[in-house]
C-alpha positions as CSV (number, residue, x, y, z in Angstrom):
1,M,68.6,85.0,153.9
2,K,69.9,87.6,156.3
3,D,73.4,86.0,156.4
4,K,73.8,85.8,152.6
5,P,75.3,88.9,150.7
6,K,73.3,90.7,148.4
7,L,76.0,91.1,146.0
8,T,78.5,88.5,144.9
9,L,81.8,89.7,143.3
10,V,82.6,88.6,139.7
11,S,85.9,87.3,140.8
12,D,84.5,85.1,143.4
13,N,82.0,83.4,140.9
14,P,83.1,79.7,140.4
15,T,81.2,79.4,137.1
16,L,83.0,82.1,135.3
17,R,85.6,81.1,132.7
18,K,88.1,83.2,130.9
19,Y,87.8,83.7,127.2
20,Y,90.1,85.3,124.7
21,V,88.4,87.2,121.8
22,P,90.4,88.4,118.8
23,L,89.9,91.8,117.3
24,T,91.9,92.2,114.2
25,R,93.8,95.3,112.9
26,I,95.2,95.2,109.4
27,E,97.1,98.2,108.0
28,V,98.1,98.5,104.3
29,E,100.5,101.1,103.0
30,L,100.8,101.9,99.2
31,Y,104.1,103.1,98.0
32,P,104.8,104.3,94.4
33,V,107.6,102.5,92.6
34,V,108.9,103.4,89.2
35,A,109.5,100.3,87.2
36,N,109.1,98.9,83.7
37,N,106.9,96.0,84.6
38,F,105.3,94.3,87.6
39,E,108.3,92.0,88.3
40,E,110.7,94.9,88.3
41,A,108.3,96.8,90.8
42,I,108.0,94.0,93.2
43,Y,112.0,93.5,93.1
44,K,112.7,97.2,93.7
45,A,110.0,97.4,96.6
46,N,111.4,94.4,98.1
47,S,114.8,96.1,98.0
48,G,113.6,98.9,99.7
49,K,113.7,101.4,96.5
50,M,110.5,103.1,96.6
51,E,108.9,106.7,97.3
52,P,107.3,107.6,100.5
53,V,103.8,106.0,101.3
54,V,100.8,107.8,99.4
55,K,97.9,105.9,100.8
56,K,97.1,104.1,103.9
57,I,94.2,101.9,104.6
58,T,93.5,100.6,108.2
59,L,90.6,98.0,109.0
60,D,89.8,97.7,112.4
61,E,87.3,94.8,113.6
62,S,84.6,96.5,115.8
63,H,82.8,93.3,116.7
64,T,84.1,89.8,116.9
65,N,82.6,86.6,116.0
66,D,85.0,84.3,117.7
67,A,86.0,83.5,121.4
68,Y,88.7,80.9,122.6
69,L,89.4,79.3,125.9
70,S,93.2,79.7,125.5
71,T,95.6,81.9,123.8
72,Q,97.2,78.7,122.3
73,V,95.4,79.4,118.9
74,P,96.9,78.5,115.6
75,T,98.2,81.6,113.8
76,E,96.6,80.6,110.6
77,T,93.2,80.3,112.4
78,L,93.4,83.8,113.7
79,F,94.3,85.3,110.4
80,A,91.8,83.3,108.4
81,R,88.7,84.3,110.3
82,Q,85.7,85.8,108.8
83,I,85.4,89.5,109.8
84,D,81.9,90.8,109.3
85,H,81.9,94.1,111.5
86,F,84.8,96.6,110.7
87,E,85.6,100.3,110.2
88,L,87.9,101.5,107.6
89,D,90.4,104.4,107.8
90,I,91.7,105.5,104.5
91,K,94.3,108.3,104.5
92,D,95.7,109.9,101.4
93,F,99.2,111.6,101.6
94,E,100.3,114.2,99.1
95,Y,104.0,115.3,98.8
96,P,104.9,118.5,97.1
97,I,106.8,118.0,93.7
98,P,110.3,119.5,94.3
99,S,110.9,122.5,91.9
100,K,113.7,122.3,89.4
101,R,116.1,125.1,89.6
102,S,117.7,126.2,86.3
């Protein structure tokens, strides 16, 4: 027992394996678009014809349910995971309405 070290370095432990754990972060920004109908609003937004963002919602996963042995995980698997523990950050942006001069 005298020759054996009391502490073992984690990096020297041959039984440890490296795992990769995903923590998801999703951001949604809401932009106002003036249009006659849904289709026109979508067309204008996709063309970049929208006003500045008015609301931003961020979902941050705080605790994960998954671990992988490799980074070679199909993208659809990562984005289709169930997220049980998360925090939401909701920000509202207000912009002053420009005054009209006569």
